[in-house]
C-alpha positions as CSV (number, residue, x, y, z in Angstrom):
1,M,-86.0,-7.0,-36.9
2,Q,-84.0,-4.0,-38.1
3,V,-80.8,-3.1,-36.2
4,T,-78.8,0.1,-36.2
5,V,-75.6,0.5,-34.2
6,A,-73.0,3.0,-33.1
7,S,-69.9,2.8,-30.9
8,V,-67.3,5.4,-29.7
9,K,-64.1,5.0,-27.8
10,G,-63.7,6.4,-24.3
11,D,-60.5,7.5,-22.5
12,G,-58.6,4.3,-23.2
13,V,-56.2,3.4,-25.9
14,E,-58.7,1.5,-27.9
15,N,-62.4,0.7,-27.8
16,E,-63.0,-2.5,-25.8
17,D,-66.7,-2.7,-26.6
18,G,-68.0,-4.8,-29.5
19,V,-71.3,-5.1,-31.4
20,F,-72.1,-8.1,-33.6
21,V,-75.0,-8.8,-35.8
22,A,-75.9,-11.9,-37.8
23,L,-78.9,-12.3,-40.1
24,P,-81.7,-13.1,-39.9
25,G,-81.9,-11.7,-36.4
26,C,-79.3,-12.1,-33.7
27,V,-77.4,-9.2,-32.1
28,A,-74.8,-9.2,-29.3
29,V,-73.2,-6.3,-27.5
30,L,-70.1,-6.9,-25.3
31,D,-68.3,-4.5,-23.0
32,G,-64.7,-5.7,-22.3
33,L,-63.6,-5.1,-18.7
34,S,-60.6,-2.8,-18.7
35,A,-57.4,-4.0,-17.0
36,P,-55.3,-1.3,-15.1
37,K,-51.8,-1.1,-16.5
38,D,-50.2,-1.8,-13.1
39,L,-52.0,-5.1,-12.7
40,P,-50.7,-8.3,-14.2
41,M,-52.5,-10.2,-17.0
42,A,-52.2,-14.0,-17.4
43,C,-53.3,-13.9,-21.0
44,R,-51.2,-12.4,-23.8
45,H,-54.2,-11.7,-26.1
46,G,-55.9,-8.9,-24.2
47,T,-59.5,-7.8,-23.8
48,P,-60.3,-6.5,-27.3
49,W,-59.3,-10.0,-28.7
50,L,-61.6,-11.7,-26.3
51,V,-64.5,-9.4,-27.2
52,R,-64.0,-10.1,-31.0
53,Q,-63.6,-13.8,-30.6
54,L,-66.5,-14.2,-28.3
55,G,-68.8,-11.8,-30.1
56,T,-68.5,-13.5,-33.5
57,R,-69.2,-16.9,-32.0
58,L,-72.2,-15.7,-30.0
59,V,-74.1,-14.5,-33.1
60,A,-73.0,-17.4,-35.2
61,L,-74.1,-20.0,-32.6
62,G,-77.2,-17.8,-31.7
63,S,-78.5,-18.3,-35.3
64,D,-79.2,-21.9,-34.3
65,H,-82.7,-21.5,-32.8
66,D,-82.5,-24.9,-31.2
67,L,-79.8,-23.7,-28.8
68,P,-81.0,-21.7,-25.8
69,L,-79.0,-18.5,-25.4
70,A,-77.4,-19.7,-22.2
71,S,-76.1,-22.7,-24.1
72,V,-74.9,-20.4,-26.9
73,L,-72.8,-18.4,-24.3
74,R,-71.4,-21.5,-22.7
75,I,-70.3,-23.1,-26.0
76,A,-68.8,-19.8,-27.2
77,I,-66.7,-19.5,-24.0
78,E,-65.5,-23.0,-24.4
79,E,-64.6,-22.4,-28.0
80,V,-62.6,-19.3,-27.2
81,N,-60.8,-21.0,-24.4
82,G,-59.5,-23.4,-27.0
83,L,-58.0,-20.5,-28.9
84,H,-55.7,-19.4,-26.2
85,A,-52.0,-20.0,-26.4
86,D,-50.2,-22.4,-24.2
87,T,-48.7,-19.4,-22.4
88,C,-52.1,-18.1,-21.3
89,M,-52.9,-19.2,-17.8
90,L,-56.7,-19.5,-17.9
91,E,-57.1,-20.8,-14.4
92,Q,-55.8,-17.5,-13.0
93,E,-57.9,-14.5,-12.0
94,A,-56.1,-12.0,-14.3
95,V,-57.8,-13.1,-17.6
96,P,-59.8,-10.9,-20.0
97,A,-63.5,-10.7,-19.4
98,A,-66.6,-9.0,-20.8
99,T,-70.3,-8.3,-20.2
100,V,-72.8,-9.7,-22.7
101,V,-76.3,-8.7,-23.8
102,M,-78.0,-10.5,-26.6
103,L,-81.3,-10.4,-28.5
104,R,-82.4,-13.1,-30.9
105,E,-85.5,-13.2,-33.2
106,R,-87.2,-16.5,-33.8
107,P,-90.4,-17.0,-35.9
108,E,-92.6,-17.1,-32.7
109,A,-90.6,-15.2,-30.1
110,F,-87.6,-13.0,-29.1
111,D,-85.0,-14.5,-26.8
112,Y,-82.7,-12.4,-24.6
113,L,-79.7,-12.8,-22.4
114,V,-77.9,-10.3,-20.0
115,L,-74.7,-11.1,-18.2
116,S,-73.3,-8.4,-15.9
117,D,-74.0,-4.7,-16.1
118,S,-74.7,-4.0,-19.7
119,V,-78.4,-3.1,-20.2
120,L,-81.2,-4.4,-22.3
121,V,-84.2,-2.1,-22.7
122,L,-87.4,-3.7,-23.9
123,D,-90.6,-1.9,-25.1
124,T,-93.6,-4.2,-25.4
125,G,-96.0,-1.3,-26.1
126,S,-97.6,-1.7,-22.7
127,S,-94.4,-1.2,-20.8
128,V,-90.7,-0.3,-21.0
129,K,-88.3,-2.1,-18.8
130,A,-84.5,-2.2,-18.4
131,L,-82.7,-5.5,-17.5
132,A,-79.2,-5.5,-16.1
133,D,-77.2,-7.8,-13.8
134,S,-76.0,-5.5,-11.0
135,R,-74.3,-8.1,-8.8
136,V,-70.9,-6.5,-9.4
137,E,-72.2,-3.5,-7.4
138,D,-72.9,-5.7,-4.4
139,V,-69.3,-6.9,-3.9
140,A,-66.2,-5.0,-2.7
141,K,-68.3,-2.1,-1.6
142,T,-65.6,-0.5,0.5
143,E,-63.1,-0.5,-2.3
144,M,-65.7,0.7,-4.8
145,A,-66.6,3.7,-2.6
146,A,-63.0,4.6,-2.2
147,A,-62.4,4.3,-6.0
148,L,-65.2,6.7,-6.7
149,A,-64.1,9.3,-4.2
150,G,-62.4,12.5,-5.4
151,P,-61.8,13.9,-8.9
152,A,-61.0,11.5,-11.7
153,G,-57.5,11.3,-13.2
154,T,-55.4,11.9,-10.0
155,P,-52.7,9.3,-9.1
156,E,-54.5,8.6,-5.8
157,R,-57.8,7.8,-7.6
158,T,-56.0,5.7,-10.2
159,A,-54.4,3.6,-7.4
160,R,-57.7,3.1,-5.7
161,V,-59.3,1.9,-8.9
162,S,-56.5,-0.7,-9.3
163,E,-57.1,-1.8,-5.7
164,L,-60.8,-2.3,-6.6
165,V,-60.1,-4.2,-9.8
166,A,-57.7,-6.5,-7.9
167,R,-60.4,-7.2,-5.3
168,Q,-63.1,-7.8,-7.9
169,R,-60.9,-10.2,-9.8
170,G,-60.9,-12.5,-6.8
171,L,-64.7,-12.4,-6.8
172,R,-65.4,-13.0,-10.5
173,N,-67.2,-16.1,-11.6
174,R,-67.6,-17.7,-8.2
175,P,-70.5,-18.1,-5.7
176,G,-71.0,-15.0,-3.6
177,G,-69.3,-12.8,-6.2
178,Y,-70.5,-11.8,-9.7
179,W,-70.4,-13.4,-13.1
180,V,-68.9,-12.3,-16.4
181,A,-68.0,-13.9,-19.7
182,S,-64.3,-14.9,-19.4
183,T,-62.9,-18.4,-19.2
184,A,-65.5,-20.0,-17.0
185,P,-68.3,-21.6,-19.1
186,E,-70.5,-22.0,-16.0
187,A,-71.0,-18.2,-16.0
188,A,-73.6,-18.7,-18.7
189,D,-75.8,-20.5,-16.1
190,H,-76.0,-17.2,-14.1
191,A,-77.1,-14.9,-16.9
192,I,-80.5,-13.3,-17.0
193,T,-82.5,-15.0,-19.8
194,G,-86.0,-15.0,-21.1
195,S,-88.3,-14.8,-24.1
196,I,-91.1,-12.5,-25.3
197,Q,-93.8,-13.5,-27.7
198,G,-93.1,-12.3,-31.2
199,G,-96.1,-10.0,-31.4
200,D,-95.4,-8.3,-28.1
201,L,-92.0,-6.7,-28.7
202,R,-91.9,-3.3,-30.5
203,R,-88.3,-2.2,-30.0
204,A,-85.2,-2.8,-27.9
205,A,-81.9,-1.3,-27.0
206,L,-78.7,-3.1,-26.2
207,L,-76.3,-0.7,-24.3
208,T,-73.0,-1.0,-22.7
209,D,-72.8,1.0,-19.4
210,G,-70.9,3.7,-21.2
211,A,-74.1,4.4,-23.2
212,S,-76.7,3.5,-20.6
213,R,-75.2,6.1,-18.2
214,L,-77.4,8.8,-19.7
215,A,-80.4,7.2,-18.0
216,D,-79.0,5.1,-15.1
217,L,-76.2,7.3,-13.9
218,F,-76.8,10.8,-15.1
219,H,-80.6,10.6,-15.0
220,E,-80.7,12.9,-18.0
221,A,-83.4,10.7,-19.7
222,T,-85.9,8.0,-18.9
223,W,-85.6,4.6,-20.6
224,E,-88.5,5.5,-22.8
225,E,-86.8,8.8,-23.8
226,V,-83.7,6.8,-24.6
227,L,-85.7,4.6,-26.9
228,D,-87.4,7.6,-28.5
229,L,-84.0,9.2,-29.1
230,L,-82.7,6.1,-30.7
231,D,-85.9,5.8,-32.8
232,Q,-85.9,9.4,-34.0
233,E,-82.2,10.2,-34.4
234,G,-80.3,6.9,-34.2
235,P,-77.6,5.5,-31.9
236,S,-75.0,8.1,-32.7
237,A,-77.3,10.8,-31.3
238,L,-77.6,8.9,-28.0
239,L,-73.8,8.6,-27.7
240,A,-73.5,12.4,-28.5
241,R,-75.9,13.1,-25.6
242,V,-73.7,11.0,-23.3
243,R,-70.6,12.8,-24.4
244,A,-72.2,16.2,-23.8
245,A,-73.2,15.2,-20.3
246,E,-69.7,13.9,-19.6
247,R,-68.2,17.2,-20.8
248,A,-70.4,19.1,-18.3
249,D,-68.8,17.0,-15.5
250,N,-65.2,16.7,-16.7
251,T,-63.8,15.8,-13.3
252,G,-66.3,13.1,-12.5
253,T,-67.5,14.7,-9.3
254,R,-71.1,15.5,-10.0
255,W,-71.6,11.9,-11.3
256,P,-68.9,9.8,-9.7
257,R,-67.7,7.1,-12.2
258,F,-64.5,5.2,-12.9
259,K,-64.0,6.7,-16.4
260,V,-65.0,10.2,-17.3
261,R,-65.5,9.0,-20.8
262,D,-66.1,5.3,-21.1
263,D,-66.4,3.3,-24.3
264,A,-70.0,3.6,-25.3
265,T,-72.0,1.3,-27.6
266,A,-75.6,1.1,-28.6
267,A,-77.6,-1.2,-30.8
268,Y,-81.2,-0.3,-31.5
269,A,-83.6,-3.0,-32.8
270,V,-87.0,-2.2,-34.3
271,V,-89.5,-5.0,-34.9
272,D,-91.3,-4.8,-38.3
273,P,-90.1,-1.2,-38.9
274,G,-91.8,-0.8,-42.2
275,E,-89.9,1.7,-44.3
276,P,-86.1,1.4,-44.1
277,S,-84.4,3.6,-41.6
278,L,-82.0,6.4,-42.7
279,H,-79.9,6.1,-39.5
């Protein structure tokens, strides 16, 4: 499995996405959940720290083929919990969190895991399908609709986004809500997992929602076209297409979204690619 990656920062202060690769074949892409500045945080480390600590452990643990990926995620969360300082109040809602998408190559199969709304696109030759956990879209619908109303960047819109995040925090990692990688190891039990026989997978894309929006929000490409773009021009070209579409809707009114320009990360995996890629 050959993997090429690209990531660009959105409108925030720093890139809260992360992409991690370990040989001989394990890749993880994480999208840190942004915390509005006016909401409290119970952890002094912040979201980028969580993404780095969790991502490195995911690919290290994932290289052990005897561990199912759900177990990999559970153990990684437990290990990162042990790194928090005594001042971090992990039982509270206001703790860093991230989405996770993973792909692992074993001699006879490829394993995958998807937690929350990052996207895994799989091409088996006979079909192309996209996997994402969209449960976050099914909670706090009233607050979500309000947060997406009107042009982006206004004080009113910013306040409504904070109200949405506050509501979502109370629904994270509990029955009837939605699940993300944070401080609750049991979130791993709610991830989408599966395996594909080794000879059946041709290529795959692991995308944060800032990159997947070209297909699932803007509808400027099909999933197969996204894979073709990644194959022919590389992940940076996909992210450039995303930025071009965002510039065409600079107020976020044609395609309502929380961030006009979100952090965007893409990892593209090709199985038995033959000649080395120049991407």
